[in-house]
Backbone as CSV, one residue per row, in Angstrom:
resi,resn,N_x,N_y,N_z,CA_x,CA_y,CA_z,C_x,C_y,C_z
1,UNK,70.841,71.690,-10.208,71.431,70.879,-9.037,70.653,70.590,-7.988
2,UNK,70.644,69.746,-7.256,69.626,69.562,-6.117,69.977,70.651,-5.115
3,UNK,68.727,71.182,-4.666,68.677,72.125,-3.596,68.870,73.761,-4.371
4,UNK,68.672,73.732,-5.603,68.925,75.050,-6.242,67.324,75.601,-6.143
5,UNK,67.053,76.925,-5.800,65.787,77.421,-5.708,65.062,77.441,-7.000
6,UNK,63.925,77.287,-6.854,63.297,76.893,-8.234,63.328,78.344,-9.154
7,UNK,63.115,79.373,-8.351,63.400,80.630,-9.259,64.886,80.582,-9.939
8,UNK,65.795,79.874,-9.659,67.235,79.951,-10.002,67.607,78.990,-10.900
9,UNK,66.606,77.809,-11.434,66.682,76.631,-12.081,66.739,77.253,-13.511
10,UNK,67.275,76.430,-14.222,67.695,76.684,-15.836,67.596,75.144,-16.287
11,UNK,66.693,75.283,-17.443,66.414,74.167,-18.037,66.647,74.412,-19.600
12,UNK,67.567,73.277,-20.705,67.883,73.775,-21.523,67.546,72.191,-22.525
13,UNK,66.585,72.461,-23.568,66.184,71.280,-24.429,67.464,71.015,-25.298
14,UNK,67.868,69.584,-24.622,69.350,69.268,-25.708,68.749,68.404,-27.014
15,UNK,67.663,67.676,-26.487,67.018,66.929,-27.913,65.860,66.759,-27.546
16,UNK,64.838,66.824,-28.269,63.430,66.808,-28.625,62.882,65.707,-29.387
17,UNK,62.512,64.564,-28.969,61.891,63.790,-30.058,61.120,62.997,-29.782
18,UNK,60.331,62.149,-30.608,58.934,61.212,-30.257,59.357,60.522,-29.251
19,UNK,60.245,59.488,-29.037,60.608,58.253,-28.404,60.700,58.986,-26.707
20,UNK,61.240,60.150,-26.704,61.641,60.663,-25.279,60.350,61.099,-24.545
21,UNK,59.406,61.734,-25.631,58.062,62.270,-24.808,57.093,61.128,-24.952
22,UNK,57.443,59.878,-25.422,56.652,58.959,-25.075,55.441,59.141,-26.452
23,UNK,55.600,59.563,-27.326,54.887,59.676,-28.639,55.202,58.602,-29.885
24,UNK,55.071,57.199,-28.982,55.454,56.240,-30.101,54.629,56.157,-31.270
25,UNK,53.532,56.612,-31.642,53.116,56.594,-32.902,53.335,57.721,-33.964
26,UNK,54.544,58.484,-33.371,55.044,59.474,-33.994,56.295,58.810,-34.813
27,UNK,56.623,57.705,-34.411,58.157,57.327,-34.765,58.035,56.816,-36.343
28,UNK,57.302,56.749,-36.777,57.410,56.630,-38.347,57.816,57.840,-38.933
29,UNK,57.967,59.062,-38.677,58.205,60.352,-38.840,59.460,60.579,-38.492
30,UNK,59.912,59.935,-37.635,61.526,60.241,-37.199,62.354,59.892,-38.275
31,UNK,63.183,60.945,-38.955,64.351,60.390,-39.929,65.651,59.646,-39.294
32,UNK,65.773,58.673,-39.525,66.790,57.795,-39.184,67.621,57.501,-40.617
33,UNK,68.881,56.407,-40.246,69.645,56.003,-41.236,68.829,55.538,-42.181
34,UNK,68.062,54.525,-41.841,67.222,53.702,-42.436,65.796,54.377,-43.292
35,UNK,65.669,55.512,-42.872,64.410,56.197,-43.352,64.778,57.631,-43.387
36,UNK,65.727,58.163,-44.003,66.256,59.541,-44.430,65.319,60.376,-44.764
37,UNK,64.160,59.875,-45.613,62.990,61.026,-46.162,61.872,60.748,-45.285
38,UNK,62.101,60.525,-43.897,60.659,60.296,-43.309,60.225,61.587,-43.084
39,UNK,58.553,61.532,-42.845,57.829,62.880,-42.643,56.670,62.254,-42.053
40,UNK,55.736,63.643,-41.599,54.613,63.262,-40.768,53.736,62.532,-41.763
41,UNK,53.878,62.663,-42.965,52.617,61.674,-43.745,52.849,60.348,-43.512
42,UNK,54.195,59.914,-42.923,54.307,58.502,-42.995,53.937,57.686,-41.396
43,UNK,53.101,58.901,-40.976,52.334,58.288,-39.767,50.966,57.766,-40.140
44,UNK,50.741,56.529,-39.602,49.482,55.684,-40.077,48.233,56.697,-39.828
45,UNK,47.347,56.769,-41.082,46.054,57.671,-40.981,45.447,57.227,-39.792
46,UNK,45.075,55.898,-39.246,44.311,55.776,-37.890,44.968,56.314,-36.547
47,UNK,46.208,56.823,-36.684,47.086,56.957,-35.797,47.051,58.800,-35.738
48,UNK,46.727,59.441,-36.823,47.038,60.715,-37.206,46.232,61.777,-36.358
49,UNK,45.017,61.461,-35.929,44.204,62.490,-35.225,44.767,62.319,-33.685
50,UNK,44.943,61.037,-33.108,45.584,61.097,-31.745,47.108,62.049,-31.734
51,UNK,47.888,61.945,-32.706,49.046,62.663,-32.990,49.023,63.842,-32.777
52,UNK,48.073,64.220,-33.714,47.731,65.659,-33.743,47.287,66.399,-32.215
53,UNK,46.373,65.545,-31.626,45.870,65.746,-30.067,47.217,65.990,-29.332
54,UNK,48.068,65.123,-29.248,49.193,65.014,-28.421,50.261,66.229,-28.788
55,UNK,50.312,66.243,-29.987,51.431,67.077,-30.522,50.784,68.718,-30.310
56,UNK,49.413,68.636,-30.215,49.121,70.209,-29.707,49.255,70.314,-28.430
57,UNK,48.663,69.417,-27.638,49.128,69.327,-25.965,50.492,69.964,-25.700
58,UNK,51.302,69.065,-26.408,52.544,69.288,-25.883,53.096,70.683,-26.421
59,UNK,52.728,71.263,-27.596,53.214,72.565,-27.913,52.256,73.645,-27.027
60,UNK,51.256,73.655,-26.803,50.550,74.292,-25.564,51.338,74.392,-24.298
61,UNK,51.815,73.112,-23.970,52.423,73.035,-22.796,53.765,73.781,-22.845
62,UNK,54.418,73.599,-23.810,55.679,74.375,-24.285,55.769,75.839,-24.323
63,UNK,54.809,76.268,-25.069,54.651,77.557,-25.009,54.155,78.319,-23.462
64,UNK,53.350,77.857,-22.311,52.816,78.049,-21.361,54.731,78.029,-20.771
65,UNK,55.060,77.110,-20.863,56.309,76.977,-20.245,57.213,78.307,-20.448
66,UNK,57.561,78.642,-21.755,58.249,79.532,-22.400,57.700,81.301,-22.090
67,UNK,56.377,80.873,-21.716,55.876,82.373,-21.643,55.779,82.707,-19.842
68,UNK,55.879,81.731,-19.098,55.897,81.984,-17.983,57.416,82.008,-17.683
69,UNK,58.439,81.444,-18.229,59.948,81.903,-18.209,60.445,83.206,-18.562
70,UNK,59.613,83.809,-19.291,59.638,85.229,-20.288,59.155,86.445,-19.181
71,UNK,58.238,85.944,-18.531,57.552,86.767,-17.740,58.628,87.658,-16.213
72,UNK,59.686,87.086,-15.942,60.537,87.546,-14.699,61.300,88.749,-15.557
73,UNK,61.378,88.789,-16.786,62.427,89.770,-17.250,61.667,90.988,-17.296
74,UNK,60.315,90.903,-17.799,59.668,92.105,-17.315,59.380,92.557,-15.866
75,UNK,59.222,91.505,-15.266,59.391,91.787,-13.927,60.315,92.856,-13.504
76,UNK,61.539,91.921,-13.692,62.685,92.425,-13.365,63.032,94.000,-13.799
77,UNK,62.728,94.023,-14.689,62.710,95.458,-15.687,61.914,96.398,-14.555
78,UNK,60.867,96.010,-13.988,59.865,97.008,-13.223,60.506,97.129,-12.207
79,UNK,61.134,95.791,-11.414,61.579,96.016,-10.030,63.080,96.893,-10.105
80,UNK,63.642,97.109,-11.215,64.621,97.837,-11.517,64.319,99.337,-11.335
81,UNK,63.455,99.634,-12.114,62.619,101.022,-12.276,62.275,101.639,-11.196
82,UNK,61.775,100.507,-10.001,61.454,100.770,-8.898,62.262,101.361,-8.214
83,UNK,63.242,100.556,-8.089,64.544,100.833,-7.169,65.275,102.098,-7.562
84,UNK,65.089,102.391,-8.920,65.676,103.780,-9.106,64.713,104.991,-8.640
85,UNK,63.528,104.726,-8.529,62.621,105.632,-7.993,62.999,105.889,-6.493
86,UNK,62.850,104.916,-5.953,63.222,104.728,-4.296,64.457,105.221,-4.333
87,UNK,65.658,105.217,-4.891,66.973,105.411,-4.616,67.023,107.178,-5.038
88,UNK,66.037,107.653,-5.381,66.362,108.976,-5.709,65.405,109.560,-4.463
89,UNK,65.004,109.141,-3.886,64.396,109.594,-2.600,65.359,109.224,-1.542
90,UNK,65.757,107.847,-1.285,66.976,107.710,-0.443,67.345,106.066,-0.944
91,UNK,68.841,106.181,-0.696,69.501,104.941,-0.950,69.220,103.564,-0.348
92,UNK,68.864,104.021,1.048,68.245,103.017,1.810,67.074,102.251,1.167
93,UNK,66.037,103.127,0.976,64.742,102.520,0.659,65.100,101.352,-0.648
94,UNK,65.956,102.018,-1.585,66.318,100.915,-2.566,66.702,99.645,-2.213
95,UNK,67.610,99.440,-1.143,67.986,98.312,-0.698,67.140,97.559,0.126
96,UNK,66.128,98.197,0.600,65.056,97.455,1.385,64.337,96.303,0.681
97,UNK,64.692,95.252,0.515,64.127,94.136,-0.535,62.512,93.833,0.067
98,UNK,62.330,93.903,1.571,60.930,93.708,1.696,60.107,95.045,1.175
99,UNK,60.601,96.058,1.493,59.811,97.133,0.798,59.684,97.296,-0.719
100,UNK,60.428,96.776,-1.359,60.627,96.512,-2.795,59.726,95.415,-3.425
101,UNK,59.589,94.486,-2.659,58.784,93.311,-2.733,57.497,93.477,-2.342
102,UNK,57.203,94.040,-1.518,55.636,94.738,-1.261,54.877,95.355,-1.940
103,UNK,56.095,96.301,-2.332,55.525,97.736,-3.485,55.279,96.765,-4.844
104,UNK,55.968,95.827,-5.350,55.786,95.081,-6.527,54.447,94.101,-6.466
105,UNK,54.279,93.592,-5.323,53.066,92.738,-5.046,51.864,93.821,-5.239
106,UNK,52.173,94.961,-4.720,51.125,95.791,-4.776,50.540,96.201,-6.317
107,UNK,51.490,96.399,-6.791,51.511,96.743,-8.318,50.768,96.036,-9.123
108,UNK,51.157,94.990,-8.746,50.291,93.609,-9.738,49.061,93.520,-9.301
109,UNK,48.734,93.625,-7.862,47.434,93.612,-7.639,46.430,94.795,-7.980
110,UNK,47.061,95.852,-8.450,46.560,96.961,-8.920,46.012,96.974,-10.112
C-alpha cells in the first residue's frame, strides 16, 4: 500500500507470462486453448537468440531480487543473537535500537 516503508513491502508474483513482461517473441511458446502443446521450440529460429538473452537477463534479475529478499533473514538472526548477548549484560542495552543498529553496521564493516 502507498506509504509502506520499503523494508516492509511484500511482493507476490501472481502470474508471470511472456506478454506481461514484454517478451512478445515468446508468445508462440505460450500454451493456449488454440495451442495446447506449445513449447520453446515453437519460437522462430531468428528470434531464439534474442529470446534467450532476454530470458537470461530476466532470470538473473529475479535471482538478484530473491537473494536480496533472503538476506534480511540472516541479518535478523544475527540481530536477535546480538540482542541476547546485550540482554545478558543489561536488558536496557538490548532495547537500545540505536546501539544495536550501530553494532550491526560495525559487524558488517568488519
